FILO-598064 format. One record per residue (C-alpha): x, y, z; residue in three letters. Coordinates in nm, 2 decimals. Each point is the difference from the previous one (the first is absolute). Example, Ala and Ser with C-alpha at 12.3 -4.5 7.8 and 13.67 -1.06 7.14 Angstrom:
<sites>
+--------+--------+--------+------+
|      x |      y |      z | resn |
+--------+--------+--------+------+
|   1.23 |  -0.45 |   0.78 |  ala |
|   0.14 |   0.34 |  -0.07 |  ser |
+--------+--------+--------+------+
</sites>
This chain:
<sites>
+--------+--------+--------+------+
|      x |      y |      z | resn |
+--------+--------+--------+------+
|   4.68 | -13.47 | -15.31 |  unk |
|   0.00 |  -0.30 |   0.27 |  unk |
|  -0.33 |  -0.11 |   0.01 |  unk |
|   0.01 |  -0.35 |   0.24 |  unk |
|   0.03 |   0.11 |   0.28 |  unk |
|  -0.29 |  -0.13 |   0.24 |  unk |
|  -0.23 |   0.24 |   0.03 |  unk |
|  -0.10 |  -0.03 |   0.40 |  unk |
|   0.24 |   0.10 |   0.25 |  unk |
|  -0.03 |  -0.30 |   0.25 |  unk |
|   0.06 |   0.06 |   0.35 |  unk |
|  -0.09 |   0.36 |   0.21 |  unk |
|   0.14 |  -0.04 |   0.37 |  unk |
|  -0.16 |   0.20 |   0.27 |  unk |
|   0.14 |   0.35 |   0.11 |  unk |
|   0.30 |  -0.01 |   0.24 |  unk |
|  -0.07 |   0.31 |   0.23 |  unk |
|   0.26 |   0.19 |   0.19 |  unk |
|  -0.12 |   0.28 |   0.27 |  unk |
|   0.34 |   0.15 |   0.03 |  unk |
|  -0.11 |   0.32 |  -0.24 |  unk |
|  -0.26 |   0.26 |   0.01 |  unk |
|  -0.24 |  -0.25 |  -0.21 |  unk |
|   0.05 |  -0.35 |   0.00 |  unk |
|   0.27 |  -0.13 |  -0.28 |  unk |
|  -0.09 |  -0.30 |  -0.19 |  unk |
|   0.14 |  -0.23 |  -0.25 |  unk |
|  -0.19 |  -0.24 |  -0.25 |  unk |
|   0.22 |  -0.32 |  -0.15 |  unk |
|  -0.18 |  -0.08 |  -0.33 |  unk |
|   0.11 |  -0.32 |  -0.18 |  unk |
|  -0.05 |  -0.10 |  -0.38 |  unk |
|  -0.03 |  -0.30 |  -0.21 |  unk |
|   0.39 |  -0.03 |  -0.24 |  unk |
|  -0.08 |   0.10 |  -0.37 |  unk |
|   0.07 |  -0.33 |  -0.21 |  unk |
|   0.18 |   0.21 |  -0.23 |  unk |
|   0.34 |  -0.08 |   0.03 |  unk |
|   0.15 |   0.36 |  -0.16 |  unk |
|  -0.14 |   0.17 |   0.31 |  unk |
|   0.25 |   0.13 |   0.21 |  unk |
|  -0.22 |   0.23 |   0.29 |  unk |
|  -0.27 |   0.16 |   0.11 |  unk |
|  -0.13 |   0.32 |   0.05 |  unk |
|  -0.27 |   0.07 |   0.26 |  unk |
|  -0.24 |   0.33 |   0.01 |  unk |
|  -0.22 |   0.11 |   0.24 |  unk |
|  -0.20 |   0.29 |   0.07 |  unk |
|  -0.33 |   0.12 |   0.24 |  unk |
|  -0.18 |  -0.01 |  -0.36 |  unk |
|  -0.11 |  -0.25 |  -0.16 |  unk |
|   0.13 |  -0.06 |  -0.36 |  unk |
|   0.21 |   0.29 |   0.08 |  unk |
|   0.33 |  -0.11 |   0.13 |  unk |
|   0.26 |   0.32 |   0.19 |  unk |
|   0.26 |  -0.24 |   0.12 |  unk |
|   0.22 |  -0.24 |  -0.20 |  unk |
|   0.25 |  -0.24 |   0.10 |  unk |
|   0.20 |  -0.21 |  -0.16 |  unk |
|   0.07 |  -0.27 |   0.21 |  unk |
|   0.22 |  -0.26 |  -0.19 |  unk |
|  -0.08 |  -0.36 |  -0.11 |  unk |
|  -0.19 |  -0.06 |   0.33 |  unk |
|  -0.31 |  -0.15 |   0.07 |  unk |
|  -0.04 |   0.16 |   0.31 |  unk |
|  -0.01 |   0.37 |   0.13 |  unk |
|  -0.08 |   0.21 |   0.34 |  unk |
|  -0.06 |   0.39 |  -0.03 |  unk |
|   0.05 |   0.18 |   0.27 |  unk |
|  -0.11 |   0.36 |   0.12 |  unk |
|  -0.36 |  -0.04 |  -0.06 |  unk |
|  -0.31 |   0.16 |   0.19 |  unk |
|  -0.20 |  -0.30 |   0.16 |  unk |
|  -0.33 |   0.20 |  -0.05 |  unk |
|   0.04 |   0.06 |  -0.41 |  unk |
|  -0.10 |  -0.22 |  -0.23 |  unk |
|   0.29 |  -0.08 |  -0.29 |  unk |
|  -0.06 |  -0.19 |  -0.33 |  unk |
|   0.30 |  -0.21 |  -0.13 |  unk |
|   0.13 |  -0.13 |  -0.27 |  unk |
|   0.31 |  -0.21 |  -0.16 |  unk |
|   0.16 |  -0.01 |  -0.34 |  unk |
|   0.27 |  -0.23 |  -0.14 |  unk |
|   0.26 |   0.14 |  -0.25 |  unk |
|   0.23 |  -0.14 |  -0.20 |  unk |
|   0.26 |   0.14 |  -0.27 |  unk |
|  -0.27 |  -0.04 |  -0.24 |  unk |
|  -0.20 |   0.25 |   0.23 |  unk |
|  -0.28 |   0.03 |   0.28 |  unk |
|  -0.31 |  -0.20 |   0.02 |  unk |
|  -0.36 |   0.14 |   0.07 |  unk |
|  -0.09 |   0.05 |   0.37 |  unk |
|  -0.14 |  -0.28 |   0.20 |  unk |
|  -0.40 |  -0.01 |   0.13 |  unk |
|   0.09 |   0.27 |   0.35 |  unk |
|  -0.06 |  -0.12 |   0.33 |  unk |
|  -0.06 |   0.24 |   0.30 |  unk |
|   0.00 |  -0.02 |   0.33 |  unk |
|  -0.24 |   0.06 |   0.27 |  unk |
|  -0.01 |   0.37 |   0.13 |  unk |
|  -0.13 |   0.15 |   0.29 |  unk |
|  -0.11 |   0.36 |  -0.18 |  unk |
|  -0.25 |   0.00 |  -0.22 |  unk |
|  -0.01 |   0.26 |  -0.22 |  unk |
|  -0.34 |   0.23 |  -0.05 |  unk |
|  -0.13 |  -0.05 |  -0.44 |  unk |
|   0.09 |   0.35 |  -0.14 |  unk |
|  -0.29 |   0.27 |   0.05 |  unk |
|  -0.20 |  -0.31 |   0.21 |  unk |
|  -0.26 |   0.17 |   0.23 |  unk |
|  -0.14 |  -0.25 |   0.31 |  unk |
|  -0.40 |   0.07 |   0.14 |  unk |
|   0.13 |  -0.13 |   0.33 |  unk |
|   0.31 |   0.05 |   0.08 |  unk |
|   0.04 |  -0.17 |   0.32 |  unk |
|   0.29 |  -0.21 |   0.10 |  unk |
|  -0.09 |  -0.41 |  -0.03 |  unk |
|   0.31 |  -0.14 |   0.15 |  unk |
|   0.22 |   0.15 |   0.24 |  unk |
|   0.39 |  -0.11 |  -0.03 |  unk |
|   0.31 |   0.08 |   0.29 |  unk |
|   0.34 |  -0.09 |  -0.09 |  unk |
|   0.15 |  -0.15 |   0.25 |  unk |
|   0.34 |   0.12 |  -0.06 |  unk |
|  -0.03 |   0.42 |  -0.10 |  unk |
|  -0.33 |   0.01 |   0.24 |  unk |
|  -0.20 |   0.18 |  -0.36 |  unk |
|  -0.36 |  -0.05 |  -0.02 |  unk |
|  -0.13 |  -0.03 |  -0.30 |  unk |
|  -0.37 |  -0.11 |  -0.16 |  unk |
|  -0.16 |  -0.20 |  -0.29 |  unk |
|  -0.33 |   0.17 |  -0.21 |  unk |
|  -0.19 |  -0.32 |  -0.12 |  unk |
|  -0.28 |  -0.01 |  -0.21 |  unk |
|  -0.12 |  -0.39 |   0.07 |  unk |
|   0.28 |  -0.21 |   0.03 |  unk |
|   0.26 |   0.24 |  -0.28 |  unk |
|   0.25 |   0.24 |   0.19 |  unk |
|  -0.09 |   0.31 |  -0.15 |  unk |
|   0.34 |   0.22 |   0.13 |  unk |
|   0.19 |   0.04 |   0.29 |  unk |
|   0.02 |   0.30 |   0.25 |  unk |
|   0.20 |   0.10 |   0.30 |  unk |
|  -0.15 |   0.14 |   0.26 |  unk |
|   0.01 |   0.38 |   0.11 |  unk |
|   0.22 |  -0.08 |   0.26 |  unk |
|   0.18 |  -0.31 |  -0.18 |  unk |
|   0.17 |  -0.17 |   0.24 |  unk |
|   0.04 |  -0.04 |   0.36 |  unk |
|   0.37 |  -0.06 |   0.04 |  unk |
|   0.02 |  -0.14 |   0.34 |  unk |
|  -0.13 |  -0.37 |  -0.06 |  unk |
|  -0.10 |  -0.03 |   0.42 |  unk |
|  -0.33 |   0.15 |  -0.16 |  unk |
|  -0.20 |  -0.27 |  -0.17 |  unk |
|  -0.31 |   0.05 |  -0.23 |  unk |
|  -0.27 |  -0.13 |   0.26 |  unk |
|  -0.32 |   0.01 |  -0.21 |  unk |
|  -0.13 |   0.16 |  -0.30 |  unk |
|  -0.38 |   0.13 |  -0.01 |  unk |
|  -0.23 |   0.31 |   0.04 |  unk |
|   0.04 |   0.10 |   0.35 |  unk |
|  -0.16 |   0.33 |  -0.05 |  unk |
|  -0.32 |  -0.12 |  -0.24 |  unk |
|   0.07 |   0.25 |  -0.25 |  unk |
|   0.07 |  -0.25 |  -0.28 |  unk |
|   0.32 |  -0.04 |   0.00 |  unk |
|   0.25 |  -0.28 |   0.12 |  unk |
|   0.25 |   0.15 |   0.30 |  unk |
|   0.28 |  -0.20 |   0.12 |  unk |
|   0.07 |  -0.11 |   0.39 |  unk |
|   0.30 |   0.00 |   0.11 |  unk |
|   0.18 |  -0.16 |   0.30 |  unk |
|   0.38 |   0.03 |   0.16 |  unk |
|   0.12 |  -0.36 |   0.03 |  unk |
|   0.28 |   0.11 |   0.28 |  unk |
|  -0.22 |   0.19 |   0.25 |  unk |
|  -0.40 |  -0.05 |  -0.13 |  unk |
|  -0.06 |   0.34 |  -0.11 |  unk |
|  -0.33 |   0.02 |  -0.21 |  unk |
|  -0.05 |   0.31 |  -0.30 |  unk |
|  -0.23 |   0.02 |  -0.26 |  unk |
|   0.12 |   0.16 |  -0.37 |  unk |
|  -0.40 |   0.15 |  -0.12 |  unk |
|   0.04 |  -0.01 |  -0.37 |  unk |
|  -0.23 |   0.14 |  -0.33 |  unk |
|   0.13 |  -0.25 |  -0.24 |  unk |
|   0.42 |   0.05 |   0.03 |  unk |
|   0.01 |   0.28 |   0.18 |  unk |
|   0.05 |  -0.02 |   0.39 |  unk |
|  -0.24 |   0.27 |   0.09 |  unk |
|   0.04 |  -0.02 |   0.41 |  unk |
|   0.25 |  -0.21 |   0.21 |  unk |
|  -0.10 |  -0.08 |   0.33 |  unk |
|   0.04 |  -0.18 |   0.32 |  unk |
|  -0.27 |  -0.21 |   0.12 |  unk |
|  -0.14 |   0.12 |   0.26 |  unk |
|   0.10 |  -0.32 |   0.24 |  unk |
|   0.30 |   0.08 |  -0.20 |  unk |
|   0.21 |  -0.34 |   0.12 |  unk |
|  -0.07 |  -0.36 |   0.10 |  unk |
|   0.33 |  -0.14 |   0.20 |  unk |
|  -0.01 |  -0.34 |   0.00 |  unk |
|   0.09 |  -0.14 |  -0.38 |  unk |
|  -0.19 |  -0.32 |   0.07 |  unk |
|  -0.31 |   0.19 |  -0.08 |  unk |
|   0.00 |   0.04 |  -0.41 |  unk |
|  -0.18 |   0.23 |  -0.26 |  unk |
|  -0.14 |  -0.30 |  -0.21 |  unk |
|  -0.24 |   0.20 |  -0.16 |  unk |
|  -0.25 |   0.32 |  -0.09 |  unk |
|  -0.36 |   0.02 |  -0.11 |  unk |
|  -0.33 |   0.10 |   0.11 |  unk |
|  -0.15 |  -0.26 |   0.19 |  unk |
|  -0.30 |   0.23 |   0.13 |  unk |
|  -0.09 |   0.15 |  -0.35 |  unk |
|   0.05 |   0.35 |   0.08 |  unk |
|   0.19 |   0.08 |  -0.22 |  unk |
|   0.29 |   0.05 |   0.17 |  unk |
|   0.34 |  -0.27 |   0.01 |  unk |
|   0.03 |  -0.16 |   0.31 |  unk |
|   0.29 |  -0.16 |   0.14 |  unk |
|   0.06 |  -0.41 |  -0.02 |  unk |
|   0.23 |  -0.15 |   0.33 |  unk |
|   0.16 |  -0.32 |   0.08 |  unk |
|   0.18 |  -0.09 |   0.24 |  unk |
|   0.30 |  -0.17 |  -0.10 |  unk |
|   0.08 |  -0.28 |   0.34 |  unk |
|  -0.30 |   0.04 |   0.14 |  unk |
|  -0.24 |   0.01 |  -0.31 |  unk |
|  -0.23 |   0.23 |   0.16 |  unk |
|  -0.19 |   0.18 |  -0.30 |  unk |
|  -0.11 |   0.36 |   0.06 |  unk |
|  -0.15 |   0.34 |  -0.23 |  unk |
|   0.07 |   0.36 |   0.06 |  unk |
|  -0.30 |   0.14 |  -0.19 |  unk |
|   0.10 |   0.35 |  -0.16 |  unk |
|  -0.07 |   0.31 |  -0.09 |  unk |
|   0.26 |   0.13 |  -0.25 |  unk |
|   0.37 |  -0.01 |   0.26 |  unk |
|  -0.27 |   0.02 |   0.31 |  unk |
|  -0.07 |  -0.34 |   0.21 |  unk |
|  -0.37 |   0.04 |   0.07 |  unk |
|   0.05 |  -0.36 |   0.24 |  unk |
|   0.14 |  -0.33 |   0.03 |  unk |
|  -0.18 |  -0.33 |   0.02 |  unk |
|   0.11 |  -0.38 |  -0.02 |  unk |
|  -0.14 |  -0.17 |  -0.27 |  unk |
|  -0.29 |  -0.20 |   0.16 |  unk |
|   0.14 |  -0.37 |  -0.11 |  unk |
|   0.35 |   0.20 |   0.22 |  unk |
|   0.22 |  -0.30 |  -0.08 |  unk |
|   0.18 |  -0.22 |  -0.22 |  unk |
|   0.11 |  -0.35 |   0.15 |  unk |
|   0.31 |  -0.02 |  -0.24 |  unk |
|   0.26 |   0.29 |  -0.12 |  unk |
|  -0.01 |  -0.23 |  -0.29 |  unk |
|  -0.30 |   0.23 |  -0.15 |  unk |
|   0.08 |   0.32 |  -0.09 |  unk |
|  -0.20 |   0.27 |  -0.10 |  unk |
|   0.07 |   0.08 |  -0.39 |  unk |
|  -0.19 |   0.25 |  -0.14 |  unk |
|  -0.35 |   0.19 |   0.09 |  unk |
|  -0.21 |   0.09 |  -0.29 |  unk |
|  -0.39 |   0.01 |  -0.05 |  unk |
|  -0.05 |  -0.36 |  -0.14 |  unk |
|  -0.36 |  -0.04 |  -0.04 |  unk |
|  -0.05 |   0.36 |  -0.04 |  unk |
|  -0.24 |   0.06 |   0.25 |  unk |
|   0.20 |   0.33 |   0.11 |  unk |
|   0.18 |  -0.16 |   0.31 |  unk |
|   0.36 |  -0.09 |  -0.09 |  unk |
|   0.09 |  -0.40 |   0.07 |  unk |
|   0.31 |  -0.16 |   0.12 |  unk |
|   0.20 |  -0.22 |  -0.19 |  unk |
|   0.22 |  -0.24 |   0.18 |  unk |
|   0.31 |  -0.24 |  -0.13 |  unk |
|   0.17 |  -0.28 |   0.19 |  unk |
|   0.35 |  -0.01 |   0.02 |  unk |
|   0.07 |  -0.34 |  -0.05 |  unk |
|  -0.19 |  -0.13 |  -0.29 |  unk |
|  -0.16 |   0.31 |  -0.11 |  unk |
|  -0.37 |  -0.04 |   0.02 |  unk |
|  -0.21 |   0.28 |  -0.07 |  unk |
|  -0.31 |   0.09 |   0.23 |  unk |
|  -0.25 |   0.29 |   0.02 |  unk |
|  -0.22 |   0.18 |   0.28 |  unk |
|  -0.27 |   0.24 |  -0.04 |  unk |
|  -0.04 |   0.26 |   0.18 |  unk |
|  -0.26 |   0.23 |   0.15 |  unk |
|   0.19 |   0.24 |   0.21 |  unk |
|   0.15 |  -0.23 |   0.29 |  unk |
|  -0.25 |  -0.27 |  -0.11 |  unk |
|   0.15 |  -0.28 |  -0.16 |  unk |
|  -0.34 |  -0.14 |  -0.24 |  unk |
|   0.18 |  -0.25 |  -0.15 |  unk |
|   0.33 |  -0.21 |  -0.06 |  unk |
|   0.09 |  -0.21 |  -0.32 |  unk |
|   0.32 |  -0.15 |  -0.19 |  unk |
|   0.02 |   0.18 |  -0.34 |  unk |
|  -0.08 |  -0.16 |  -0.27 |  unk |
|   0.33 |  -0.09 |  -0.14 |  unk |
|   0.09 |  -0.09 |   0.38 |  unk |
|   0.40 |  -0.01 |  -0.01 |  unk |
|   0.32 |   0.15 |  -0.16 |  unk |
|   0.28 |  -0.25 |   0.15 |  unk |
|   0.27 |   0.19 |  -0.20 |  unk |
|   0.13 |   0.25 |   0.28 |  unk |
|   0.18 |   0.22 |  -0.28 |  unk |
|  -0.37 |   0.15 |  -0.08 |  unk |
|  -0.06 |   0.22 |   0.27 |  unk |
|  -0.39 |   0.16 |   0.06 |  unk |
|   0.11 |   0.36 |  -0.01 |  unk |
|  -0.35 |   0.18 |  -0.01 |  unk |
|  -0.35 |   0.00 |  -0.10 |  unk |
|  -0.24 |   0.29 |  -0.14 |  unk |
|  -0.12 |   0.12 |  -0.33 |  unk |
|   0.40 |   0.09 |  -0.18 |  unk |
|  -0.18 |   0.01 |  -0.35 |  unk |
|  -0.29 |   0.25 |   0.10 |  unk |
|  -0.38 |  -0.02 |   0.16 |  unk |
|  -0.14 |  -0.19 |  -0.23 |  unk |
|   0.26 |  -0.30 |   0.02 |  unk |
|  -0.06 |  -0.31 |   0.26 |  unk |
|   0.16 |   0.03 |   0.33 |  unk |
|   0.31 |  -0.12 |  -0.10 |  unk |
|   0.29 |  -0.21 |   0.17 |  unk |
|   0.29 |   0.14 |  -0.04 |  unk |
|   0.37 |  -0.24 |  -0.01 |  unk |
|   0.37 |   0.07 |  -0.09 |  unk |
|   0.24 |  -0.26 |  -0.02 |  unk |
|   0.29 |   0.06 |   0.16 |  unk |
|   0.26 |  -0.22 |  -0.20 |  unk |
|  -0.11 |   0.14 |  -0.38 |  unk |
|  -0.20 |   0.31 |   0.09 |  unk |
|  -0.34 |  -0.11 |  -0.19 |  unk |
|  -0.28 |   0.13 |   0.08 |  unk |
|  -0.31 |  -0.11 |   0.00 |  unk |
|  -0.37 |   0.06 |   0.09 |  unk |
|  -0.30 |  -0.21 |   0.14 |  unk |
|  -0.33 |   0.11 |  -0.11 |  unk |
|  -0.28 |  -0.06 |   0.32 |  unk |
|  -0.37 |  -0.07 |   0.03 |  unk |
|  -0.02 |  -0.04 |   0.42 |  unk |
|   0.25 |  -0.27 |   0.02 |  unk |
|  -0.02 |  -0.14 |  -0.38 |  unk |
|   0.28 |   0.06 |  -0.23 |  unk |
|  -0.17 |   0.06 |  -0.30 |  unk |
|   0.35 |   0.08 |  -0.24 |  unk |
|   0.33 |   0.04 |   0.06 |  unk |
|   0.25 |   0.27 |  -0.25 |  unk |
|   0.38 |   0.10 |   0.01 |  unk |
|   0.00 |   0.39 |  -0.02 |  unk |
|   0.13 |   0.14 |  -0.32 |  unk |
|   0.29 |   0.03 |   0.03 |  unk |
|   0.00 |  -0.33 |   0.21 |  unk |
|   0.30 |   0.02 |   0.17 |  unk |
|   0.30 |   0.25 |   0.16 |  unk |
|   0.34 |  -0.10 |  -0.03 |  unk |
|   0.17 |   0.24 |   0.29 |  unk |
|  -0.11 |  -0.20 |   0.29 |  unk |
|   0.04 |   0.31 |   0.25 |  unk |
|  -0.33 |   0.15 |  -0.09 |  unk |
|  -0.26 |  -0.21 |   0.24 |  unk |
|  -0.37 |   0.09 |  -0.09 |  unk |
|  -0.11 |   0.15 |   0.38 |  unk |
|  -0.35 |   0.07 |  -0.08 |  unk |
|  -0.31 |   0.07 |  -0.23 |  unk |
|  -0.28 |   0.21 |  -0.07 |  unk |
+--------+--------+--------+------+
</sites>
């Protein structure tokens, strides 16, 4: 047996995805150190979806890099390599894995709270799926009962509890014609689909920037920001019904560089607040609200994230009601996901999710609980 093959694969490249098939086919490129044994004549690459059990094996010859194609980009694969010569075959190297979107539920696992933590949309296929979390740990992945909206003119504008039943719902907007619709959920089940009572906003410069209960009546409200004139408005909601519309008492901001990035109750007073991010240098600030009244304005204790590849994609309590108000970040380049735990404007701590990134960058976080 050959024993001196180095025990680790050294390079695991990110998925390269094609979207031409029903689900994206992907390839992954692996590299490893050459064996120092001069009698080695080649390498065997093995992979599978169960760690330590390899369903596919390929003799790749005397190379130290190989690309495996035809994989599902959302499934976790484990890879290992062996060296061989006329004397036999080495042990497996230390295995390595990709960073999948789909996290499988442990066999027999039950969860007291099935409400999704993060909502995802595939920007190519229109698929909609969720992660169930405990803290920052992903317990499983589930598609919604309506698992996709293939027309990507329909975008997820916000997620929040619009009908005060304790479950997060999905607000949709058609970016081509401004139509507004709502999916009422119970966990991952779509129990009703409805147009809003004001069924469209034709002006594309009015953007839904988030949703949350700003008047503490139990029903999430819709926050709007005009993208060219910087007006700030709110629709007070009861389910899909618009009860009334109003500007905030600070009706307008002076610069379109400042954009509302998320809505959440930062200070745990029952009123949703606004989290702002400045586009050019990444400054971060908060407005505390009571209804339409802005009661406090300040920079966050971590006042700036200047790297534009980090996107503030949501806020809430994705890991459960006992969790601190949380800002949710996703890196647009490598798929890393991170949480900031907040107490008002003060960042108490930060954590990566587990798993900490998603290789298939077609999946984008579109909301949280």
